[in-house]
MARSE-69027 format. One record per residue (C-alpha): residue in one letter; y, x, z. Coordinates in steps of 0.02 Angstrom, whole numbers, plus 32768, in hexadecimal, padded with zeros to 4 digits. Example, Ala and Ser with C-alpha at 12.3 -4.5 7.8 and 13.67 -1.06 7.14 Angstrom:
residues 2
A7F1F82678186 S7FCB82AC8165 
END
This chain:
residues 162
M800C80018005 A80AB80597FCD L813480458036 L81E580457FED T82968062803E M83067FD0803A R8381801B7FBE A82E280277F4A A82997F7C7F7D A83517F2E7F48 G83417F8B7EA7 R82957F357E7D L82D07E897EB6 G83697E8E7E5E V83D97E7F7EE4 A845E7EE27F4B Y842F7F427FD0 S848A7EEC8055 T84437E59802D V838B7E9F804B K83D77EE380DD R840F7E358126 W83637DE380E9 V83147E6A815F H83887E3F81F0 T836E7D9081DA G82AD7D9481D0 R82947D5A811E V824C7E0B80DE R81B67E5B8144 T81CF7F0E8155 T81717F9981A9 R81CE801C8210 T81C880CD81FE A81AB814A829C G82748161827F G828A80AD829C H82C1809B81D6 H827B7FEA817C R81FD800880E6 V81BE7F6F8070 S81277F608035 D80F47F3B7F81 A80977EA27FB8 E81437E688012 I81A37E917F71 D81247E1A7EFA R813A7D8B7F83 L81F27D907F72 L81F27D9B7EBA A81887D047EA8 R81F17CAD7F1B Q82827CDD7EB4 Q82417C7F7E17 P826B7BB87E0E E81F17B497E5A A81B57B127DC4 K81977BC37D92 R811C7BE87E20 R80887B7E7DFF A7FFE7C077DD1 S7FC07BE37D23 A7F537C3E7CB7 P7FB07C857C04 V7F827C087B94 D7FC87C1E7ADE D80307BA77AA0 E7FEA7B3C7A12 S80827B5B7998 L80707C1779A7 Q7FB67C11795D G7FF07C6E78AA L80667CDF78F3 S80197D9078EA A806F7DC7796D R7FF97E087A0A N80877E3C7A91 R80B07DAF7AE8 L81157DA37B88 R811A7D097BF2 G81A77CF57C6A F82417C947C8D I83027C9A7C48 D836C7CE67CC5 E84097CED7C73 V84467CAC7BBE R85067CEC7B8D I85477CC07AE0 D85D07D147A88 G860F7CF679E1 L85707CFD796B L84F67D4B79E6 A84A97D2D7A8B Q84517D8C7B0F V83B57D517B64 R836A7DA47C03 L82BC7D6A7C22 R82657D907CC9 V81C17DBD7CBB G816D7DEA7D65 D81DE7E587DBD Q82287EA47D14 S82B67E627CAE L82B67E587BE4 T83567E417B8B A835E7E127AC3 V83F67DFC7A6D I83D87D7079E5 T84447CF07981 A84AD7C6879E1 D84657BEC7965 A83AA7C1B7998 V83E97C057A58 R842E7B5F7A2A A83A77B3079BE L83187B527A4A K838A7B077AD0 L837F7BA07B36 R83B87B897BF4 R83A57BE97C88 G83037BC57CEF D82A27B917C4C D81F67BD47C2E A82087C577B97 L81947CC47B3C A81C57D777AF6 I81707D927A5E I81827E697A31 K81527E9B797E S81937F43795E T81687FE9790C E81C88043798B V81AF805B7A55 M820880C97AB6 I81CF810E7B46 A823781527BE0 R81E081B27C78 S820E81487D15 R825A81B17DB6 S822581757E65 L82B080FB7EB1 D829681447F60 P831081C07F94 A827D81E78022 D8226824B7F87 G82B782C37F7A P82F983157EDC R828683467E5F K828083FF7E39 R828C84427D83 P823D84CD7D4A R82A285697D29 P82C1859A7C8E R828F863F7C4F H82FF86C67C2B I82FC87057B84 D834687AF7B52 R839187977AA3 S83BC88517A99 I830C887F7A71 H82F087FE79F5 R838B88357978 
END
């Protein structure tokens, strides 16, 4: 069971550090205390809180069922979630979809948002079809891990190679 600092927990939950601190002091968040008296939040507690953040209708545990209208679609990368935010500006719209404890942002046309009648809290499906995928290395959010040390570059004497 991984334990996170309150700041790292706030990052995972998408709320401010002060909010998590208040939740701990009011008993909304269960924590474990370190020998030094610091609060740590378990992954299981984070998952419980994320489930509570979703609207009531979204909490029902249902197995992913393929939408019948998408049977003929070749894309297999489908992520189910609920709409966290919709912003429309001119011809384009930004839609943020919450998938578990992660957010996915898509920029689509404002016409598509209106045609699909997308609203905050609605169930939605992100269908990903791409020829490029970018991968980044994730760094620990826990300051207790300390700074990561990079290997020192070797000095090359260029005078020899002339």
